[in-house]
C-alpha positions as CSV (number, residue, x, y, z in Angstrom):
1,M,18.8,-9.7,-11.6
2,A,21.6,-7.7,-10.0
3,W,23.2,-4.9,-12.0
4,N,26.6,-6.5,-11.9
5,E,25.6,-10.0,-12.7
6,P,26.6,-11.5,-16.1
7,G,24.1,-10.5,-18.8
8,G,23.0,-7.4,-16.9
9,G,24.5,-5.2,-19.5
10,S,26.3,-2.0,-18.6
11,R,23.8,-0.8,-16.1
12,D,25.1,0.7,-12.9
13,P,23.5,1.6,-9.5
14,W,22.8,5.2,-10.5
15,G,20.6,4.0,-13.3
16,G,22.7,5.4,-16.0
17,G,23.7,3.9,-19.3
18,P,27.1,2.9,-20.5
19,K,30.1,5.1,-19.6
20,G,30.3,8.2,-21.7
21,G,27.1,7.3,-23.6
22,G,23.6,8.7,-23.0
23,S,22.4,11.1,-20.5
24,G,21.7,8.5,-17.9
25,G,25.4,7.8,-17.1
26,P,27.4,9.1,-14.0
27,P,28.8,12.7,-14.2
28,D,32.4,13.2,-15.1
29,L,34.1,14.8,-12.1
30,D,37.0,16.1,-14.1
31,E,34.5,17.9,-16.3
32,V,32.7,19.4,-13.3
33,F,35.9,20.8,-11.8
34,R,36.9,22.1,-15.1
35,K,33.7,24.1,-15.5
36,L,33.8,25.4,-12.0
37,R,37.4,26.6,-12.4
38,A,36.4,28.4,-15.6
39,Q,33.5,30.2,-13.9
40,V,35.8,31.4,-11.1
41,Q,38.3,32.6,-13.6
42,G,35.6,34.4,-15.5
43,L,34.4,36.1,-12.3
44,F,37.8,37.4,-11.2
45,G,39.3,37.8,-14.7
46,G,41.4,35.5,-16.8
47,R,41.3,33.5,-20.0
48,M,38.0,31.7,-20.7
49,P,38.2,28.3,-22.3
50,S,36.5,29.6,-25.4
51,G,37.3,33.3,-25.5
52,P,40.0,35.9,-25.1
53,S,41.4,36.8,-21.7
54,R,40.1,39.8,-19.7
55,G,41.0,41.7,-16.5
56,P,39.6,40.9,-13.0
57,G,36.0,41.8,-12.5
58,A,34.9,44.5,-10.1
59,T,32.3,42.3,-8.5
60,G,34.8,39.7,-7.6
61,I,37.2,42.2,-6.1
62,S,34.4,43.7,-4.1
63,L,33.3,40.4,-2.8
64,L,36.9,39.3,-1.9
65,A,37.5,42.6,-0.1
66,L,34.2,42.4,1.7
67,G,35.0,38.9,2.9
68,A,38.4,39.8,4.1
69,F,37.1,42.8,5.9
70,V,34.4,40.7,7.7
71,V,37.0,38.2,8.7
72,W,39.3,40.9,10.0
73,M,36.5,42.6,12.0
74,L,35.4,39.2,13.5
75,S,39.0,38.6,14.6
76,G,38.5,41.6,17.1
77,I,36.1,39.6,19.2
78,Y,37.8,38.3,22.4
79,I,36.7,36.9,25.8
80,V,38.1,37.8,29.2
81,D,38.0,35.0,31.7
82,Q,36.9,35.3,35.3
83,G,39.6,36.9,37.5
84,W,41.3,38.4,34.5
85,R,41.3,41.9,33.0
86,G,41.7,43.0,29.4
87,V,43.9,46.0,28.6
88,E,42.9,47.5,25.2
89,L,45.4,49.4,23.1
90,T,44.5,51.5,20.1
91,F,47.5,52.4,18.0
92,G,49.7,51.6,21.0
93,R,47.8,53.9,23.4
94,H,45.7,52.6,26.3
95,S,42.0,53.0,25.6
96,D,40.1,50.9,28.1
97,T,40.4,48.1,30.7
98,T,37.6,45.5,30.3
99,E,36.0,43.2,32.8
100,P,35.4,39.5,32.4
101,G,33.1,38.6,29.5
102,P,33.0,38.9,25.7
103,H,34.2,42.1,24.2
104,W,35.2,43.5,20.8
105,H,38.2,45.7,20.0
106,W,40.0,46.8,16.9
107,P,42.1,43.9,15.7
108,R,45.7,44.2,14.7
109,P,47.4,46.3,13.5
110,I,45.1,49.0,14.7
111,G,44.3,47.5,18.2
112,Q,45.7,45.0,20.6
113,V,44.4,43.4,23.8
114,E,46.6,42.2,26.7
115,R,45.1,39.9,29.4
116,V,46.2,40.1,33.0
117,N,45.3,37.8,35.9
118,V,44.4,40.1,38.8
119,E,43.3,37.5,41.4
120,Q,46.4,35.4,41.3
121,R,48.5,35.6,44.5
122,R,52.1,36.0,43.6
123,I,54.9,35.5,46.2
124,A,58.2,37.3,46.5
125,E,60.7,35.2,48.5
126,V,63.6,36.8,50.4
127,G,66.3,34.7,52.0
128,Y,65.3,31.5,50.4
129,E,64.0,29.9,47.2
130,S,61.3,27.3,46.8
131,M,62.3,24.4,44.6
132,Q,60.2,21.2,44.3
133,N,58.5,21.3,47.6
134,R,61.7,22.3,49.5
135,A,63.4,25.6,50.3
136,R,66.9,26.4,49.4
137,P,68.6,29.1,51.6
138,V,70.0,32.2,49.8
139,S,72.6,33.5,52.2
140,A,73.3,36.7,50.3
141,E,69.7,37.7,50.9
142,A,69.1,36.1,54.3
143,L,72.0,37.4,56.4
144,M,71.2,40.8,58.0
145,I,72.8,42.9,60.7
146,T,70.8,44.2,63.7
147,R,71.2,47.5,65.6
148,D,73.4,45.9,68.3
149,E,75.7,44.6,65.4
150,N,74.7,41.0,65.5
151,I,74.0,38.8,62.4
152,V,70.6,37.2,62.0
153,D,69.2,34.9,59.3
154,V,65.9,36.2,58.1
155,R,63.5,34.5,55.7
156,I,60.4,36.4,54.6
157,A,57.7,36.0,52.0
158,A,55.6,38.9,50.5
159,Q,52.3,38.0,48.9
160,Y,51.0,40.5,46.3
161,E,48.6,40.8,43.4
162,V,48.0,43.1,40.5
163,S,45.8,46.0,41.3
164,D,46.1,48.1,38.1
165,P,46.7,46.0,35.0
166,F,47.8,48.9,32.8
167,L,50.4,50.2,35.2
168,Y,51.6,46.6,35.7
169,L,52.1,46.1,32.0
170,F,53.3,49.4,30.7
171,N,54.2,51.9,33.5
172,F,57.1,50.1,35.1
173,R,59.7,47.8,33.8
174,M,60.1,44.4,35.7
175,P,57.7,45.3,38.6
176,E,58.0,41.8,40.2
177,Q,61.8,41.9,40.4
178,T,61.6,45.4,41.7
179,L,59.1,44.3,44.4
180,K,61.4,41.6,45.6
181,Q,64.4,44.0,45.8
182,V,62.3,46.5,47.7
183,T,61.1,43.8,50.1
184,E,64.7,42.9,50.9
185,S,65.6,46.5,51.3
186,A,62.7,47.1,53.6
187,V,63.5,44.1,55.8
188,R,67.1,45.2,56.1
189,E,66.0,48.6,57.2
190,I,63.6,47.3,59.9
191,I,66.0,44.7,61.2
192,G,68.8,47.3,61.4
193,K,66.7,49.4,63.7
194,R,66.1,46.7,66.3
195,E,68.1,44.6,68.6
196,L,68.7,40.9,68.1
197,Q,66.9,39.7,71.2
198,Y,63.8,41.6,70.3
199,V,63.8,40.3,66.7
200,L,64.2,36.7,67.9
201,T,61.3,36.8,70.4
202,E,58.4,39.2,70.3
203,G,59.4,41.3,67.4
204,R,58.5,38.9,64.6
205,T,54.9,40.3,64.1
206,E,56.2,43.9,64.2
207,V,58.8,43.1,61.6
208,A,56.2,41.6,59.2
209,Q,53.8,44.5,59.7
210,E,56.4,47.2,59.2
211,T,57.8,45.5,56.2
212,G,54.4,45.3,54.5
213,R,53.7,49.0,55.3
214,L,57.0,50.2,53.9
215,L,56.8,47.9,50.9
216,Q,53.3,49.2,50.0
217,E,54.4,52.8,50.3
218,V,57.3,52.2,47.9
219,M,55.1,50.3,45.4
220,D,52.6,53.2,45.4
221,D,55.3,55.8,44.8
222,Y,56.7,53.8,41.9
223,R,53.2,53.2,40.5
224,T,53.9,49.6,39.7
225,G,50.3,48.5,39.8
226,L,51.0,45.9,42.5
227,S,49.2,45.6,45.8
228,V,50.8,43.9,48.9
229,V,48.4,41.4,50.4
230,Q,50.4,40.0,53.3
231,V,54.0,39.8,54.5
232,A,54.9,36.7,56.5
233,V,58.1,35.9,58.4
234,Q,59.0,32.4,57.6
235,D,62.0,32.1,60.0
236,I,64.2,34.4,62.0
237,Q,67.2,32.7,63.7
238,P,70.9,33.2,64.4
239,P,73.3,31.9,61.7
240,E,73.8,28.2,61.8
241,P,77.4,28.2,63.1
242,V,76.4,30.1,66.3
243,Q,73.0,28.5,66.9
244,P,74.2,26.2,69.9
245,A,75.6,29.3,71.7
246,F,72.3,31.1,71.2
247,E,70.3,28.2,72.4
248,D,72.4,28.2,75.6
249,A,71.7,31.9,76.0
250,I,68.0,31.4,75.5
251,R,67.9,28.6,78.1
252,A,69.7,30.9,80.5
253,R,67.2,33.7,79.9
254,E,64.4,31.3,80.5
255,D,65.9,30.2,83.8
256,E,66.3,33.9,84.7
257,Q,62.7,34.6,83.9
258,R,61.6,31.6,85.9
259,T,63.6,32.7,88.9
260,I,62.2,36.2,88.6
261,N,58.6,34.8,88.5
262,R,59.3,32.7,91.5
263,A,60.7,35.6,93.5
264,Q,57.7,37.8,92.4
265,A,55.3,35.2,93.6
266,Y,57.1,35.0,97.0
267,A,57.0,38.8,97.2
268,N,53.3,38.8,96.4
269,E,52.8,36.4,99.2
270,L,55.1,38.1,101.8
271,I,54.2,41.8,101.2
272,P,50.5,41.5,102.0
273,R,51.4,39.6,105.2
274,A,53.9,42.2,106.2
275,Q,51.3,44.9,105.4
276,G,48.8,43.2,107.6
277,Q,51.2,42.9,110.5
278,A,52.2,46.6,110.1
279,A,48.5,47.6,110.1
280,R,47.9,45.5,113.3
281,I,50.9,47.1,115.0
282,L,49.6,50.5,114.0
283,E,46.2,49.7,115.4
284,E,47.8,48.4,118.7
285,A,49.9,51.6,118.9
286,D,46.8,53.7,118.4
287,G,45.0,51.7,121.1
288,Y,48.0,52.1,123.5
289,R,48.1,55.8,122.8
290,E,44.5,56.2,123.6
291,Q,44.9,54.1,126.8
292,V,47.9,56.2,128.0
293,I,46.1,59.4,127.2
294,A,42.9,58.2,129.0
295,Q,45.0,57.1,132.0
296,A,46.9,60.3,132.1
297,E,43.7,62.3,131.9
298,G,42.2,60.1,134.7
299,D,45.3,60.6,136.9
300,A,45.1,64.4,136.2
301,A,41.4,64.5,137.1
302,R,42.1,62.4,140.3
303,F,44.9,64.8,141.4
304,E,42.7,67.8,140.6
305,A,40.0,66.2,142.8
306,L,42.5,65.9,145.7
307,V,43.5,69.5,145.6
308,P,40.6,70.8,147.7
309,Q,41.2,68.0,150.3
310,Y,44.9,68.7,150.3
311,R,44.2,72.4,151.0
312,A,41.9,71.4,153.8
313,D,44.4,69.1,155.6
314,P,47.9,69.0,153.9
315,Q,49.4,66.7,156.5
316,L,46.7,64.1,156.2
317,M,46.9,64.1,152.4
318,R,50.7,63.8,152.4
319,Q,50.4,60.8,154.7
320,R,47.7,59.2,152.5
321,I,49.7,59.8,149.3
322,Y,52.8,58.3,150.9
323,L,50.9,55.2,152.1
324,E,49.3,54.6,148.7
325,T,52.7,55.0,147.0
326,M,54.4,52.6,149.5
327,E,51.5,50.1,149.0
328,E,52.0,50.1,145.3
329,I,55.8,49.8,145.6
330,L,55.8,47.1,148.3
331,G,53.0,45.2,146.5
332,R,55.5,44.4,143.8
333,V,58.2,43.1,146.2
334,P,58.1,39.4,147.1
335,K,58.4,40.1,150.8
336,V,56.2,39.7,153.9
337,M,56.4,42.4,156.5
338,L,55.3,41.5,160.1
339,D,55.1,43.5,163.2
340,S,58.0,42.5,165.4
341,E,56.1,43.3,168.7
342,S,53.5,40.6,168.4
343,S,54.7,38.0,166.0
344,Q,54.9,34.9,168.3
345,S,51.7,33.5,166.8
346,L,53.4,33.4,163.3
347,M,56.5,31.4,164.2
348,Y,55.3,28.4,162.3
349,L,53.9,30.2,159.2
350,P,55.0,28.4,156.0
351,L,56.6,31.4,154.3
352,D,58.4,29.3,151.7
353,K,55.2,27.8,150.4
354,L,53.5,31.2,150.5
355,M,56.4,32.7,148.5
356,D,56.2,29.9,145.9
357,R,52.4,30.4,145.6
358,R,53.0,34.2,145.4
359,G,55.5,33.7,142.6
360,S,53.2,31.4,140.5
361,T,50.3,33.9,141.0
362,T,52.5,36.7,140.0
363,A,53.6,34.9,136.8
364,L,50.0,34.2,135.8
365,S,48.3,37.5,136.7
366,G,51.3,39.9,136.6
367,E,50.4,41.1,140.2
368,T,52.4,40.6,143.4
369,N,49.7,40.8,146.0
370,I,49.4,37.6,148.2
371,D,46.4,36.6,150.3
372,V,48.2,36.2,153.7
373,P,46.1,35.3,156.7
374,Q,46.1,38.4,158.8
375,E,45.4,38.1,162.4
376,R,45.1,40.8,165.0
377,D,48.7,40.5,165.9
378,A,50.0,40.5,162.3
379,I,48.6,43.7,160.7
380,S,50.7,45.4,158.1
381,P,51.6,49.1,158.6
382,T,49.6,50.0,155.5
383,Q,46.5,48.5,157.0
384,R,47.1,50.3,160.3
385,A,47.6,53.6,158.4
386,R,44.3,53.1,156.6
387,E,42.5,52.4,159.9
388,A,44.1,55.5,161.4
389,L,43.0,57.7,158.5
390,R,39.5,56.2,158.7
391,D,39.3,56.9,162.4
392,R,40.6,60.5,162.0
393,G,38.1,61.1,159.3
394,T,35.3,59.8,161.5
395,R,36.3,62.2,164.2
């Protein structure tokens, strides 16, 4: 029979008797809470249900103070995440900088812990402002003047991170805004020392490097606790209203450079050729000089060899020298000399053909001697002189 069926009596599932009767009934919750409250009041002082009131007990106060102290001490436990640093302050004074991991420090109001992310790359933008994946130009920061008094639009980004958390937090007020202002000042100084053409072409890398170096020096002097990681030039260009004119100037410079390169290539081709020709001419001149010197020395030696013979018979040597000279001179003249005493046998000699053949032979060989059939009646005076000299020498 179930406990709640008719006729089951006043039994309940806890096995107790009727409500409020017997020891087997369910406990009265109101009575339980009433007894518990009375015990707590008796522990910490107060009026007991069946007795006079008394002050707080020493044991209760001690337990309460101990519990509060334990909770306060446990609140000093903190954890530093990876890439962060914890800056501990005791009575407002820096006491330690902790690494990632669990640590304990005096809780408030004695101690305080500030956490700083030292691995986050922060960016200071000069000349523009990034907004929702697009850049908005800031003309007040971007427009700068060069050394040659031209205006240029410069956009630069400086990446930095925290190197000293304590200096970053407490040594300098608004270090990030200061870094941006110093970046702008450094860029203006560097751009102001260089000309526009250099800045627009090969000077971009130098501008970034010099800006980073100068910015780091200022940050170290100010002791801001910031370290410059990289300075990147986003864009350097003329102001927008004059960009078409600058593009024309750039194209003109490119044409100029192309013409210069073409001329240089032609010069590189022509100069070695001219140098080779000059070297050949010098070699030919040296060879001609040696030839002339050798010929002169030979002529001098030949004349020196004729001196003893000239002294032995001056008249004969004069005649020989005269004949040799006349032979050389007349050999260059396109004429045929015949003996007028016995020239009947040469009446029909084809002199015109001989002269033509003599001219062609002279043009090819550079000489003027012609092989003319000589008979006994047509002997040249030179040949007669040689025969006479030969006969005299024999005698």
